[in-house]
Each structure stands twice: as structure tokens, then as C-alpha cells.
N, C-alpha and C positions, 0 to 999 in steps of 0.2 A: 414401424409403419405400422398404421392403423388400417385393421381389415374388419369384415362383417359378413355373416353368412347372409343377410339380407339381401346382399348384392349379387347373390349366386345365381347363376344364369340370367341373368338382366342383360340386355342391351344396350351399353352406355354410348352416347355420342360424344365427345368433348370438343369444344371449340377453342383453339390456341393449344399449343405444345410449349410453353413457356415452363417457368419453374414450376407455375401452380398446376399446368394442366399435365405436366409430366408426372408431377406426385400423385394427382388422382388417377390418371392412369395407370400408375403402376399398383395403386393400391386396391383397385377394384378388379385389375387383373387378376391379383393374388387372392382375392376375395371371391373369383370364380365369374365375374362377369366378363361380355363379349365386349371388346373395345374396337369402336369406329371414331374416328377423327379427323379433324381439318384443319389445316395451318395455311395462310396464306403465302407462307414460304414454301417454294419448292424443295429446296434444301431439306428444310425439316421434314417434310412430307416424306421424302426419299427415307430419311434418317430412320424415323418410327414406324415404316413400314417393315421393315426386316426384323420388328421387336414383336410379332404375332398380333400388332395392331392393323386394322384395316381402313383404308383410305374410304371415308364416306363419298359416296356418288349418290346425285341428287336425282334419285326417282320414285314414283309413287310407291313400289315394292319396298324399297330401302326405307322408307320414312315409318310406313305402316311397323316394323318390327322394333323399331327404337321406342324405348321404354323411357328415356328421358335424356335432355341434352344438358350438359353443364357446361357452362359460360364461365371462361377466364374473366379475371377481374379488368383487362386489358381494353375488352371489347363493348362498346357500346349498344345497348340493348334496346332503347327507346327513340322515336321518332325518325326521321328521314335519314339521319346518317347511322342508322343501326346495321348491322354487321348483316350482308345479306343472308348467310344462314340462318340468322335470328327471324329476319322475315319469313322464309322459307319454312321453317319450322312452326312459326304461327300459321301462316296458311294451310300446313298439314297438320295443325292441331297436336302437335309434341309438346308434349310438358317441357318446360325451360325451369332450370333450376342452378340456383348460385353454388360456389362451393361449400356456403354457410350452410345453406339450405342441405346439402348431403351431407354434410356433418351433424346436424338435425336428426337427419334419417339413422345415423349411426347410433347416436346416443339413445335416442328411444327406441332401440333394438338391440342394446350393449346390457349385457350380464350386472356390469359395473355400475349403470346409470344412477341407482342410489348411493352410490359411494363416491360420485366425483361432481364437482360444481364447476361452471362456467362463468369466467369473468370477461366482458366484453367492452373495450375501450376505444372509443371514436370521437373524433374532434380534428381541428385543423392542425393546430399545435400542440406538442406537449406528449403526444399518445406515447412516443418512443422512450420518453424517461419516464411517464405515470407506470407503464407496463414493467420496466425493467426495475423499477424501486418495488413493484407489488412481487415482481419474481425475488427480488432480495429478501421483502420482510416475511416472505412465505418460507424460503429457505432456512432463513435465520431461527425461525422458529419451527421447525422440522415438519413443516407441512409439505408432502409430495406435490410436486408442481410442474407446470410444461409450460415455455414462453411459445408461443405460434403465432402464425398470422404474419403482419408485414413485417415483423420482425423474428429473429429465431427462424426455425424451421417452418416450411409450409405446414400446415395443419394436418394432412394426411400422411404425410412423411414423418412427422413427428411420432414419438414413443408412445402407445397405448399406455393410459391411465388405470390402475384397478383402484384406484381411493387418489383424493388430492383435488386440485384446480388445476383445469386447463386457462391459462392467461392468454387474451389474443388481442392483438392490435389490431382495428377491422378500419378498414379506406370506406370511404361514400362509395367508391368502384364495388368493392363487395357487398354491400348493402344494397345497391342499387335494383338488383334482380332477386332480392332476399324475400321470401314469403313467408316462412316456418321457423327460421332460426329465432330461438328464446333464450339467451343467458339468463343465467340466476341472477347475475348483477352487471346490470347494462349501464355504461356510462357516456355522457357526451361531457367531455371536459371544457370547449369553448367551440367558437365559429369564427371565421374570417373568411375574406375572398379569396378562394382557391378552387382550381379545377373548375371555373365557370365556362371554360370555352368546352367541357364537357356535359355540365347540366345546365347551362345556359343563364342562370341567375342565381344569386344570394339566396333566393326564396326557395327553389327548386333544390339545389346544393344543400339548403337545412333540412328539407322534407326526407332527401336519402339517408340522412344522419338520423333523423328521429325513426326512421324505420326499425333501429333498435331495440327500440320499446313495444313495437307494435303485437308481441305476443305474450307481455308479462302477464303471469299468473298468480294467483294469490300468495304464493310462496317466493315470487322472485322480486327483486328491488329494481328499480330506476334511479340514476343520479344524474342531475342536469345543472348546468352552470346558465342561471336564467339572465346574465349582463348580457345578452344577445337579443333584441327583439325579434328576429325571426324565430330563434326558438322558444322563446316565450309565447309567441303567437301559436305556434306548432303545438305545444303542450296543451295550450287552451281546447285545443279542436280534438283531442284525446278520447277517446269511452272514459266515463268515471272511474270504472273499477281499474282501468290502467292508470290515471292521474294518481290514484290513491296509494299507488306503489312506488310512486317515484319523488325522490328526496330532491326538494329545489332550491338550490343555493345562490344568495344573491352575496357576491364578494364586495360589491361595491358598499354596499350597506352595512355588511357584516353581519347577517341571519342566514338561517335558513328554516326551511319549513318540512313536515313531514305527515303524515296522517297516520293516526294510533290507532289502529284497528280495535281494538279493546274498547277503547273509551268514546270511540267514533267521532273524534274531533281532529283537526288539524292544529299540530303545536307548533309555535316559532320559538327558535331558541338564537343565542347570539355566538355568531362564530369566535373564538378565543384563538389567539396565535400559540403554536407551540413553539418553545426554545429548544431551536435547534443548533444543537454545535456541529454544523456542517457546511464549510464552504462551497461544497458541490450543489447546495440546496440555496442556494441566494437569490431574492428578488420574488417581484409579486406572483411570475407565473409560476414559482416553484412552492411558493407558500400555496397556490391552490393546489398543485399536486399534491402537495404533502396532505393537505385538508381532506382530498376526495380518497387517497391510498387510504387514510385512517379509517374513513367512513367505511370503505369497502372491508378493511381489514377487522374491523368492530364487528361490522354484521356477518362475518365469518366465524366470529367466537374470542377474535384475539384480544388479550387486554392491554390497556392504553400503554403500560410501562414495559412491555414486550415488545410493541411494535416503536415505542422509541427509542430503543437501543437499537433496533435494526436498522432505522431510518440513519441515525447517526454515523453508523459506518457505511453506509451508502457512498460509492466510490464514483458517480454519475456517470453519464454517456460518453462515449467517444464520439467528437465532432460536435457535441452541444456544449456550448461554452467551456471547452475542453481546456485547462492550463496546460500549454505547452512549454511556457519558460516565464520566470518572473526572478530577475536581480537587478541591482544596482539602478531601482527606482523606475524599469519597465516590465510591464506584464504583458505577455502575448497570449492570445487567447484564439483556438480554433473554434470557429463555430458555423462550420461548413454544412451542417445540417439544416441552417436557417435558408430555406426555399423560398421565403414571401415575405414581404414586408413587414406582417405583422410579428413572424419569427425575429426577423430585424430590430424590431420595437424593443423585444424582451430583451435583448443583448445590451441596447444602447442604454436601456434604464439602471443596467448594472455597473455602468464605467464612467469614468470621468476623464479628460483631455485624451481623446479619441483619435489615433489614426486609423481610418476606417480605408480597408480594402472590402471591395463590394463588387457585384455585377453579373452578368450571366443573361439567361432568359427570365425575364420578367414576367410574372403570371395575371399580373393586370396593371392598369395604368394609375391606381390609385398611389401614387408615390407620397403623396402631401399627406398622407397620414403620420409622414414623418416630422412635420413642422415642429412639432413639442419638444422635439430632443435634437435639434440641428445646432444649438448653443453648446452640445458637449464635445461635438467635432472640433478637432484641430485642422485635421487635413483629410480628402479622401483621394483613394485611387481606386479608379473604374476597369475594372477589368471585363471581358467578354468579347464577341465577334462584333457587337453592336453597342456602340455607346449610351444609346437611348434606353429607358427612359433616365438613366442614373446619370450621366453627366450632365445632361441640359438643367438638371434638377440642384445637384450639388453645385454647381459652377455659379449658379446666381446666388448662392448663401454662404459658401466657403472656399478655401483653396482647395481645387479640385483638378485633376490630372485624368488623362485617357488614357491609359499603359497598356490596355488589351490584354497582356498574358500577365499570369499570377506570378512567375519568375521577377520579371518587373517591378511587380508591385511590392512584392516582398524587399527587393533591393532599395527602391526608393523609402520605403515605409521606414525600413531598419535604418538608413542614412540620414532621415529627416529627424527621427524621434532622438537622434543623438545631441540635437539642439536644445532639446527640452529641457528648463530649469524645473520642472515640478514631475511628479509621478504620473507616467503615461502609460497607455494603453495601446497597443497594438492589436486590431480587432479585425478577424476577418467573417466577416459576418454577410456573405453574399447576398442575402435578399432576393434569390433568385434561383431556378432551376441551373442546372450543370449542363444540360446535353449539347449546349453548343461547341464546349471545349472540352468536357469530360464524361464519362462513361455514367457516373452518378457521384452522389455529394462524398462516400466514403473514398472514391478515388479521387475526390479533388480536396478532401481534407488530409488525406495522406501526402498527396503533391504538396499543400502547404508545408506540413510538420517535415517534411524532408526539406525544403528549400530554407526553413529558418535553422534548421541543424546545420546544413551547409554553408549557409551565411554567415553563421555565427562562430562556426570553425574557423573558416578561411580568414575572418575578419580578426582573429587572434584570441 
């Protein structure tokens, strides 16, 4: 657990006592802070009241003694949909900070600050693979590191590093209310329509992602994928000193740009493909992840040969194009982590003769982005409590069944693929959130693998 004397005797108010809020409360309490909290769930309020934390009551006297309010990522902080406590905090001129800002306060007051580096990775798709790959590279090269954020442990419940690298997977929700967070290596992998219900538009979503660069100093670096116009336009609006610290990558035209401080010029270099002998890193999206992780690793001083050796032994991420079974010309892939159309596309690019299982809670209605890959499909099985938009879209283009639950989908896909005379793939890539039928994508993916094992066993 991360603790710091800088929080001693501070009066901290925490909004939301989920995984993040709970870890922040425990860390601050152990640091000697007085903890006040609020959660909209009465059962949770009752649970944490007995842990020497005090339920916050709205009155002027209480607001005056609060030093800062830490907001859990799940709460909207801007606009008319902002949580009531956020509005009250602003009205009472209470300082509002994010988990990332709180971590920055810890870093700036840590006796180890000159011996640790922070890598912050955000983007719509591929974050988990990128940070896991970085963690693997650093571990293979004996660099002390801790994987935190949206993957691994929450930031404040992680082990304190005395030297090494914190590798952080960062969401737009975490960045939304962040003002002082300043990672040494800040990266935006990509951008596509996601969380629009939260941010309102793709432009605003991009602006939240771009906040990862807002505090870059002359010793820090940014990396951005320029093949997204909202990011490209956003970079142009940044201060010159920050823009000079950002490596701009154009994967479409295979070049990247960076500013050489000593020569005071911008240098353009061609992107060279790495010959990676690893089936867990196939496809354009993996090539991009590998290139970016290479750049970060090189900036940290690792030699290319040592990075390559580590990358080739990477085993991939569970539920992200995970190979479940391959025999008799049939490949079965678990891609439950595909929760939007763009991540579904990355899977469709990698396989042919696909028997696709998809569906769930669609995050937007732009399903026609799949048009280019429709010819790779043999058959589609749609799950989810609502057949739209998946069934209506696929049914006009290929043989499609609305089967509602995953059990039916697996059974029918296995039965159908037997008739194929060529190598085929059963691809479970939902392209949607899981919450209509499952707790999360991990539970959904485990259910798929369990059903595959059960059906194959009982089929003899």
C-alpha cells in the first residue's frame, strides 16, 4: 500500500467507495488523514461507517474543514449530470482532485521521486495489452515495475516502489478531473467512439484523453497516434513547449515525427516493421502496440535486442484474441474484451471464414464501420437481451441468428462449423459491453471458455 506523511492530519472527503475509493481511503487513513466519505448506496455507507471513516453530511461547517475531495472515476464531474456532491463542493469552493492528482501529490513528496518513473497509457482500445506488454518487457530486463490503474491493482493499494517504473493504464474517466498529473512517458494509443454517453461527443472524449499531456515538462515525453483527426487537431492546440515533447506517429503513412532539442529541428523517420515471432501479437493493432512499447522502452534506456527478446516471449492477454482451441481445421478465439465496434474490427481483420458470436450492450449506433469486413463472415450468432443493432445489421448481409444467450450461441456455432470444408474460426468478439447479461467482460469470457470445454467434452 502506498502511504505518505504529506497526508498526515488532512481532512479528505471521498466520493464513491468502490474499488478505487476503498483503496484511497485505506491509504489516506494509514497515512494519518481523517476520512470522510459518501456513497449513494446506503448499504455501502453502513459498511464503511464502522471502519473509522465518517459519513459526510452537507453543511457549511463540514465543508470548511475538508482539505480536498477525491472523486472516484465512475462519477461524472462536469455539466448538469455531475453528481450532487460535486456541485456542492464547487459551491463551497472545496478543492476537487482525481485519483491521479492525489498520486501526483504523493510522488512530488516522496523520497524516492528521483528513482521512479511513471508510464501512463490511455486510448480506446489496446491499453491493457500495451501496459501488460510493457510490464513483461521490464520484468524480463530486471527493471522493478508495478502494473496499476485499470489493470492490476488500484494505484494506492499497489506496492510502493523505491526504484523502477509504475506502468499505469488510464481511462478518460480518470483523466476527466485530473489537473496536476504528469507522467514521465504519456501515451495515447488510438481513439474511437466510446463512452460518448459520458463525454457527449467524440471531440470532448478526445479532449479528456489529451489531458494526459497537459503537464509535460522538458524531461518528459508524450507519444500519440495521429491517425485520428480529433487527436491531431487537439495536439495542434497544445502549447509549443508541450508539443515539442510529443512523438507524433502516423501509422497509415508509416512515419513518425519528433523534435530534436539539441538541433532545434523536427525530425521525420520511417516506421520499420519488427520481425516478431509471436502469434499472440498478430495484426495491425498489435504492430502499433509493439512499436509504441518499443519507443517507450527505448526512451527508458533499453537496447532494441533486449526489447525484442522480451516481446517474443509475451503470452498475450486473457480475453483479448485468446486462443482457446485449435484442431481439425477449427480455431476458437475468446475476444470477450472487445466491448466496442472498433475492437471487434481488430479481431475480424485477423481471421477468415468466421463464425462470429457477438452482441450485448452496444456503445453507439455506428455499426456500419464493420462493412469492410463483412465478407470474412460465414455465419453470425447474436447474443444479448436486445437483438438490436447487431441482428438487424448482420441479417441483411449474411446468415444470422438471434440466439439471446451465450450457451445457445456456442452450441450452434460448434454444430455449424462442422460442415465447413475449409479452415474456419469461431470468434467470440461481442463488440459490446457485457452488463446486460454478465458482471463484466472477464466473467463473460470465462463463461465462453467453460462452454467450449463442456460442449467439446460431451461431443466426444
